C-alpha positions as CSV (number, residue, x, y, z in Angstrom):
1,M,-8.0,18.1,16.0
2,G,-6.6,17.8,12.5
3,R,-8.9,17.5,9.5
4,E,-9.1,14.1,7.8
5,R,-6.9,14.2,4.7
6,P,-8.6,13.5,1.4
7,Y,-6.1,10.6,0.7
8,T,-7.9,8.5,3.3
9,K,-11.2,8.9,1.5
10,I,-9.6,8.2,-1.8
11,L,-8.0,5.0,-0.7
12,V,-11.2,3.7,0.8
13,V,-13.4,4.6,-2.2
14,A,-10.8,3.4,-4.7
15,A,-10.5,0.1,-2.9
16,G,-14.3,-0.4,-3.1
17,L,-14.4,0.5,-6.8
18,L,-11.6,-1.9,-7.4
19,L,-13.3,-4.8,-5.6
20,M,-16.5,-4.1,-7.6
21,T,-14.5,-4.1,-10.8
22,L,-12.9,-7.5,-10.2
23,V,-16.2,-9.0,-9.0
24,T,-18.3,-7.6,-11.8
25,A,-15.9,-7.7,-14.7
26,C,-15.3,-11.4,-15.1
27,I,-14.8,-14.8,-13.6
28,S,-11.2,-15.0,-12.4
29,T,-8.8,-17.7,-11.5
30,P,-8.7,-18.4,-7.7
31,G,-5.9,-16.6,-6.1
32,G,-5.8,-13.9,-8.7
33,A,-3.1,-15.6,-10.9
34,S,-2.6,-18.4,-13.4
35,D,0.3,-20.5,-14.5
36,D,0.9,-18.0,-17.3
37,F,0.3,-14.6,-15.7
38,F,1.0,-12.7,-12.4
39,G,-2.0,-10.6,-13.0
40,T,-5.6,-11.7,-12.7
41,T,-6.6,-13.9,-15.6
42,L,-9.9,-12.9,-17.3
43,T,-11.6,-16.1,-18.3
44,A,-14.8,-14.7,-19.9
45,N,-13.0,-14.2,-23.3
46,A,-14.8,-10.9,-23.7
47,A,-13.9,-8.5,-26.5
48,A,-12.6,-5.2,-25.3
49,T,-15.3,-2.6,-25.8
50,P,-14.3,-0.3,-28.7
51,F,-13.9,3.5,-28.3
52,T,-12.7,6.5,-30.3
53,L,-11.2,9.6,-28.7
54,H,-8.3,12.0,-29.4
55,D,-4.7,11.5,-28.4
56,Q,-2.0,14.0,-27.2
57,F,-1.3,14.9,-30.8
58,G,-5.0,15.8,-31.5
59,N,-5.4,12.7,-33.7
60,Q,-8.6,10.7,-33.6
61,T,-7.7,7.4,-32.2
62,S,-9.7,4.2,-31.9
63,L,-8.9,1.0,-29.9
64,S,-9.2,-0.9,-33.1
65,D,-6.2,1.0,-34.5
66,F,-4.1,-1.2,-32.3
67,R,-5.5,-4.6,-33.5
68,G,-2.6,-7.0,-34.0
69,K,-0.7,-5.6,-30.9
70,V,-1.0,-6.4,-27.2
71,V,-2.6,-3.4,-25.6
72,L,-1.9,-2.1,-22.1
73,L,-5.0,0.0,-21.3
74,T,-5.2,2.1,-18.2
75,F,-7.0,5.2,-16.8
76,L,-5.3,8.3,-15.6
77,Y,-5.5,12.1,-15.2
78,T,-2.8,14.7,-15.6
79,K,-3.4,16.5,-12.2
80,C,-3.3,13.3,-10.2
81,P,-0.9,13.4,-7.2
82,D,-0.7,9.8,-6.3
83,V,-1.5,6.6,-8.2
84,C,-1.3,8.1,-11.7
85,P,2.4,9.1,-11.5
86,I,3.1,5.6,-10.0
87,T,1.3,3.9,-12.9
88,T,2.9,6.1,-15.5
89,N,6.4,5.4,-14.2
90,Q,5.8,1.7,-14.1
91,L,4.4,1.8,-17.7
92,R,7.6,3.7,-18.8
93,E,9.8,1.1,-17.0
94,T,7.8,-1.6,-18.7
95,Y,8.3,-0.1,-22.1
96,D,12.0,0.2,-21.5
97,S,12.3,-3.4,-20.3
98,L,10.4,-5.1,-23.2
99,G,13.3,-5.1,-25.7
100,E,12.1,-6.1,-29.2
101,T,8.7,-7.1,-27.7
102,V,8.0,-3.3,-27.5
103,N,7.2,-3.3,-31.2
104,D,4.3,-5.7,-30.6
105,I,2.6,-3.6,-27.9
106,A,0.6,-0.4,-27.5
107,I,0.1,1.6,-24.3
108,V,-3.2,3.4,-24.1
109,A,-4.2,5.8,-21.3
110,V,-7.8,7.1,-21.1
111,S,-8.5,10.3,-19.1
112,V,-10.8,10.3,-16.2
113,D,-10.8,14.1,-15.9
114,P,-12.5,15.6,-19.0
115,E,-12.7,19.0,-17.4
116,R,-9.0,19.6,-17.2
117,D,-7.4,16.9,-19.5
118,S,-7.3,18.8,-22.8
119,I,-5.1,17.7,-25.7
120,A,-2.5,20.2,-24.6
121,A,-2.5,18.9,-21.0
122,A,-2.2,15.3,-22.3
123,M,0.8,16.4,-24.4
124,D,2.4,18.3,-21.5
125,Y,2.0,15.3,-19.2
126,S,3.4,12.9,-21.9
127,E,6.4,15.1,-22.4
128,R,7.1,15.4,-18.7
129,W,7.1,11.7,-18.3
130,K,9.0,11.0,-21.5
131,M,6.1,9.1,-22.9
132,T,5.2,11.2,-25.9
133,D,6.0,8.6,-28.5
134,R,5.5,5.6,-26.3
135,W,1.8,5.7,-25.7
136,S,-1.5,7.3,-26.6
137,Y,-3.0,9.5,-24.0
138,L,-6.7,9.8,-24.9
139,V,-9.0,12.6,-23.9
140,G,-12.5,13.8,-24.7
141,T,-15.6,15.3,-23.3
142,E,-17.5,13.7,-20.4
143,E,-20.1,12.5,-22.9
144,E,-17.4,10.9,-25.0
145,L,-15.5,9.3,-22.1
146,A,-18.4,8.1,-19.9
147,P,-19.3,5.1,-22.0
148,T,-15.7,3.9,-22.0
149,W,-15.5,4.3,-18.2
150,K,-18.6,2.3,-17.8
151,A,-17.4,-0.4,-20.2
152,Y,-14.2,-0.9,-18.2
153,Y,-15.9,-0.7,-14.7
154,L,-14.5,2.8,-13.9
155,D,-16.6,5.2,-11.9
156,P,-14.6,8.4,-11.5
157,A,-15.8,10.9,-8.9
158,S,-14.4,14.4,-8.1
159,L,-13.5,15.4,-4.6
160,R,-13.7,19.2,-4.5
161,P,-12.7,21.2,-1.4
162,S,-15.3,23.8,-0.2
163,A,-14.5,27.5,-0.2
164,D,-13.9,27.5,3.6
165,S,-11.8,24.3,3.7
166,E,-8.1,24.0,4.1
167,S,-6.3,26.2,1.6
168,P,-4.1,24.5,-1.1
169,S,-1.0,26.1,0.5
170,A,-1.6,24.0,3.6
171,Q,-1.9,20.8,1.5
172,D,0.7,18.6,-0.1
173,S,2.8,20.6,-2.6
174,T,1.6,18.5,-5.5
175,L,-1.9,19.9,-5.0
176,Q,-0.9,23.6,-4.8
177,A,-2.7,25.9,-7.2
178,N,-1.1,27.7,-10.1
179,P,0.1,30.9,-8.5
180,S,-0.9,32.9,-11.6
181,K,-4.5,32.3,-10.8
182,A,-6.4,34.5,-8.3
183,G,-9.4,33.8,-6.1
184,I,-10.6,30.8,-4.1
185,D,-12.6,29.5,-7.1
186,A,-9.5,29.2,-9.2
187,L,-7.7,27.5,-6.3
188,V,-10.5,25.0,-5.8
189,Q,-10.7,24.4,-9.5
190,E,-7.0,23.6,-9.7
191,S,-6.7,21.4,-6.6
192,Y,-9.7,19.0,-6.7
193,L,-9.0,15.3,-6.9
194,I,-10.5,12.5,-9.0
195,I,-11.3,9.3,-7.1
196,H,-10.8,6.4,-9.4
197,S,-9.4,2.9,-9.6
198,A,-6.3,2.4,-11.9
199,P,-6.4,-1.1,-13.4
200,I,-4.2,-2.0,-16.3
201,Y,-6.0,-4.3,-18.8
202,L,-4.0,-6.5,-21.1
203,I,-5.8,-7.0,-24.4
204,D,-4.5,-9.6,-26.8
205,R,-3.9,-9.1,-30.5
206,D,-7.4,-10.2,-31.4
207,G,-9.0,-7.6,-29.1
208,I,-9.9,-10.0,-26.2
209,M,-9.4,-8.9,-22.6
210,R,-7.1,-11.4,-21.1
211,V,-5.5,-10.1,-17.9
212,V,-6.1,-7.2,-15.4
213,V,-3.2,-5.9,-13.3
214,T,-4.0,-3.9,-10.1
215,H,-1.9,-2.0,-7.6
216,P,0.4,-2.9,-5.9
217,F,2.4,-4.8,-8.5
218,D,6.0,-5.2,-9.5
219,T,7.0,-3.8,-12.9
220,A,8.9,-7.1,-13.6
221,D,5.6,-9.0,-13.2
222,L,3.9,-6.7,-15.7
223,V,6.8,-7.2,-18.1
224,H,6.5,-10.9,-17.8
225,D,2.7,-10.9,-18.4
226,V,3.1,-8.7,-21.5
227,K,5.8,-10.9,-22.9
228,A,3.7,-14.0,-22.2
229,L,0.7,-12.6,-23.9
230,S,2.7,-11.4,-26.8
231,S,4.3,-14.8,-27.3
232,K,0.9,-16.4,-27.7
233,G,0.7,-14.9,-31.1
C-alpha cells in the first residue's frame, strides 16, 4: 500500500486553520462578500497590527511605512511547493493589471519559515518571480515573526519527514534536495514542508483591515477589490 502523501495532511490542516482564521478574526458579511468586494468584508474596523522586519534588500521595514497606500498582506515561504507559488503568481498578475492604481498599493509578504527564509533567500525568490521591486518580502527570526503570525491568525507548523521515510528522490520534483548536500539530515532539512494558511489581507490607507481574500480566487476579483478599496480614498 502506498504511503499517504503529505499534501493530504497539508490541505486538511490548512483548511482547519483557515476556518479558524475567518471565525476568530472578525464578523463577516453573510455569504463572504459585500456589494463592494468579492473577498470577505471585515466589519470590525480593526487596525492592522504593526510589525517591523527586514525586506529582501536587508532594509528594516515596518507596516507603518506603507501608510497612505492600500496594502496587500500575505504569508509565504520560499521553499513552498504549492500554495505560495500560486499566490505569488496571482499577486504578480494583480500588480500588472492595476494600471495607474499600482502607485497607490503596496504588496507585503511575511515569511512563515524563519529557519530557511534568509534575506538572501527572499531576494532569490523575488528575482525568480520578477517581484524584486514590486513587493516587500519580509523575514526575521522566529521570535520576531511569531507575534505577527499570531496577530494575523497564522499558526505555521513544520512537517518534517523522518530519517526512514520516503526519500526526496521519490517525492515530487519540487521537494528534491539540493544535490550538493550530503546525508539524510541535509535531505530532510531541505525537503520539510510548512503547513500554513495563505490569506491576503487588504488594508486601507488608514491602516484598517478591510477585506480578506482566500483561495481559491480569481485574480480579476482581487484586482477589483484593490481598485475598489483604493478608490475610497
